Structure formats: structure tokens, C-alpha cells
C-alpha positions, 0 to 999 in steps of 0.5 A: 561858753566857747571851747577855750572856756571864755563865755560868748557874749556879743556878736556883731551881724552885718547885712549891708543891703537890706535891713531886718526891719523891712518886711520880707517880700518887699524890695530886696527883703526876703529870706535873709531878712527872716533869717537875721531876725530869727537867729538874732532874737533867739540868740539874744534870749540865750544871753548872746547880745546881737548888734546888727549893722545895716545901711541907713535909707531914710532919715526917719529911722533913727541911728539905733533901733531896739528890735527886742531886749538884747538886739539892736539895729544900727543904721550905718551912713554909707551914700545917699539915703535914697535912690541907691539900688543893691547894684550901686552898693559896692561903691559904698562899702568903704564908707560903710565900713568906716562908719561901722568901724566908728560904732564898734570902736566906741565899745570896749576892746574885745567887746565883740566876740565875732562878726556874722556877715550876710550876703557877699556885700556884707562879707566884704565889710565884715572881712575889713572889720574882722582884720581891724578888730582881730575877731573871727569872720563867720559868713553866710552867702544866702545866694551865690552869683556863680550858682545863680548864673548856672541856673539863669532864667531865660529873661533874667540878667546875669550877675556881674563878674565883679560879684563873683570876684567879691564872693571869692575874696570873702570865701577865702577870708572867712574863718567859717562858712555857713551853708544851708544844705550839703549841696550849698556846701559842695558849691562853696568848695567846688565853685569857690574853692573853699576849704572844706574844713571851714564849711559847716552846714547849718539849716535855717528854720521855721517859726513854729509858733507862727506857722502851724496848721489850722482850719482852712475854712476859717482862714479863707473866711478871714481872707474873703476866699471862696471856700470851694476854690482851688487856691494855688499860692505864690509867695515871694519877690517878683523877679525872673529868679522866683519864676512866678510866670511859671505858675501863671502859664501852668494855670493857663494850661490847666484851664486850656485842658479843663475850661470848667476848672476856671470857675473854681481856680484862684492863683494868688501872688503875694510880693513886690517887685525885686531885682531885675524884676524892677526894670520890667514892672509889667512883665508878669501882668503881660503874662496873665493877660497872654494867658487870659487869666485876669479872672483867676490870678489876683495880686497882693502885697507882701504881708505880715508873718501872721497874715502869711501864715493865714494864707498858707493855711487858706491855700490848697497848694504853695508853689515854689517854681524858682530857678534857684533857692539856697534853702526855701523858707517859703516851702518850709513855712508853708509845710509847717502850716500843713499845706502841700508844696510843689516846688522846683528840684533846685538848690536847697528845695529838695532838702526844705521839701523832703517827702512832704511835697512834690518836686518837679524837674524843670520849669516847663509850664505844661509839666507843672500844670500836670503836677498841680492838677494831679495834686489838686485831684488827690487833695479832694479826698479828705483822708488824703488831705489830712494825711498830707497835712500831718506829713507836712507839719511833721517834716517842718518840725525838724527845722525849728529856729532853735535848732539853727541857733544851736548849730550857729552857736557850735560854729561861732564857739569853734571860730572864736576858740580858733582865733584865740588859739592862733593869737595865743600861738602868735604871742608865744612865738613873739616871746620866744624870739624876743 
């Protein structure tokens, strides 16, 4: 129930640039996709139906796909189905908003209680739909241009001023803003001028039923990994923002310091090219060659959630060297699997990692090599390994997706009540002046 007494029944989610049906780690699909799928399905199980609107990118998708009972994915026509990158989409937002509005208008008046937009492109569309249908707009940024530009990797491209302006507009238009961490809430207020009262901190979660501790030897046997190897794992899209090169160069330094380590070291990199990494497809393989690690580094594609959990259990350490993360779903998923995490002290990673992993200041490969070596050495003690695994899993249990949905429902009901209250006030004024 909303605080105004009316039940919350239908939510429209907007994710313009990436579909929840895409596998995370490919193209532009990442943590946002996981967030949308996990929250939408859990909302539906609680009786709140969710319609997700995303851009059609192939004719084989079908107009509407049922993700699970109560969750429908609508493919909105906005521009050509193929050949458009994320940077081309601002020019298609009007087309997306028009086609989405046709979908919404076919429903009974007042069908949707609110719109929850994900990423700034979706926020622009959600803003228009919110005004047209007089429902609240809830917005989650996921990443912010101003934050990214402040922490830009040396070889990355800055986000354009047009995106910053678009984000500012969405922040001003939204009835409520959902931040992943207190740090992100602070950035919304200080960098974007958000009204502090409109910002709500709701941490993302982890699918504890999928990501859970298990026997490392069994996972390695299933993946064909040496049971005695030192396995360092990177999971994510291959782009400068995620900094897989830092891990590779750190591994090179580890081998130079201790040549005997080469025979047992495995650096596994799972994910596909994305963002500015697409324009430099050979960049990471060149780093591998420069470090002389062709026999150490192995690349793999993005995998299913079940296989990803297996990789986490197989790894000794999961490295998250990103230049920025609004939260860090890879980190919390690895911890839930009982695997230690070494992560950069940036963005939301200190919250995601807590005291269950190690945070590294900066991105100097020599520093990362030292920290990774120290962690691997500690893990040689079976008691230390077992204690670390228990601490990691215990920390992750605080971040279930059910907790996330609890927080979102609180935000939703407050936003709906405030919008309905404002509408009632406007009607009262009109009657008084008639």
C-alpha cells in the first residue's frame, strides 16, 4: 500500500540503451541489467507488475517478451535496429518517447503508478512520460558523467558536456533519486545540485541463492583449472574505466619479482569489449604481450550467472581495479561466493567490499602487485582462507536483493503519495477559485 492508502500495482521501468535480456559483460550490458532484472522480478513476486521499455535492436526479439510472470519487456522502435551505438541514442530519444507513449496510452488511464528510469538516457524519456501521464519519476543514475570525468583513466575518452547537461535536467525533474551509496548521494547533491530531500540511498543487492560459497576444487575441476594454481579473476566489460590493464601489469610485476610464480599464476579475464574499449580492441592484448604474459592470461567471454558463480568459487582472488564504480556488483557477488576481493578505493566499492576484502589506493601496478602477493600468501594458510571466506559471505548477506526491493518500495510509495497529494492540492485550489 502507498502511504495515501492506494495499492501500488504497476511500475514502468525504462532502460533505453541496454536490454535486461542481454547478458551482463557484453556490449553495454553490465550491472544496470542485473539491477533491473533482479528488482523487477522480485517486485512482481510481491504483486507489483513491471513493464520494462527498452530499444529494439533486432527484428527477431518480438514486440513484447515475458521475462517471468508479472514482468514484460517491450521493445520500443527508435531508429534503425542495428548500427547505433550508445553515443548515437540522444538523437533517438524523441522517437523512443513517442513509441513508449503509444504503449502506455493503450492502457487504462492511471494504469502505471510511477516510472523508474535507469541511466540518464532513460531519465530523459521518463521525464517526458512522467509529465504526460502525471505520474512520479524515480531515477537511478548508475553512472554519472561528472564523476567519471573526475576519475578518468589516462587512455579513456571524457564524457561529453551534452551528457552532463542531460543528467542535470533529469536530476532536476525527478520526483525521487535513488543512490547506491551515501557517497553517490553526496555527489548528486554537490555535483548536480540535487535537493537532498529527494535523494534516497538504497544499496543494490546480490542473488544469494546463486552466489554462495562452495568447494574450490570442484569448481576448478568443472572449469578445467589447475587445482594448485594461483587464480586471479577479473570480471567485467573490457574498457579503460574497468582497468583490466592494471591487473595485467600487476601480474607482470609479480612474475618479475618472483619468476617461479609464473608456472602457477593464472589471470582470467571474463567479459567483452565495451564503451571506448570498442575503438581499441587490441589494447589489452597488447598489454599482455608487453608484459610477456601470453602463457598466464586467459580471456573468456561473458558467462551465465550460474557459470559466473562457479568462476568466483574457483578463484583465489577477484580483482576490481576500476577507476570508478557506483557500487560494484562484481565485488559483492564474489564475496557472496566466499572469495576475497581486492578492489580500488573508489566510488561505492568501499561499501560493497567493507572489511571482507582489501581496498587499494590508486592504480599503480606495483602497488597492486604487492597487495595481491600479500593476499595470495595469506590464503596459503587453510585456516586463514576459511576465515576469510566466512567473513566475505557474512558481509554479502547484508546486501540481498530483497532488502533492495524493500527500500525501493519505500521510495515508490513516498513518491506516489507526494504526487497524489500535490494533485489533490491543485484540485482544491481550482475548486476554491472557481
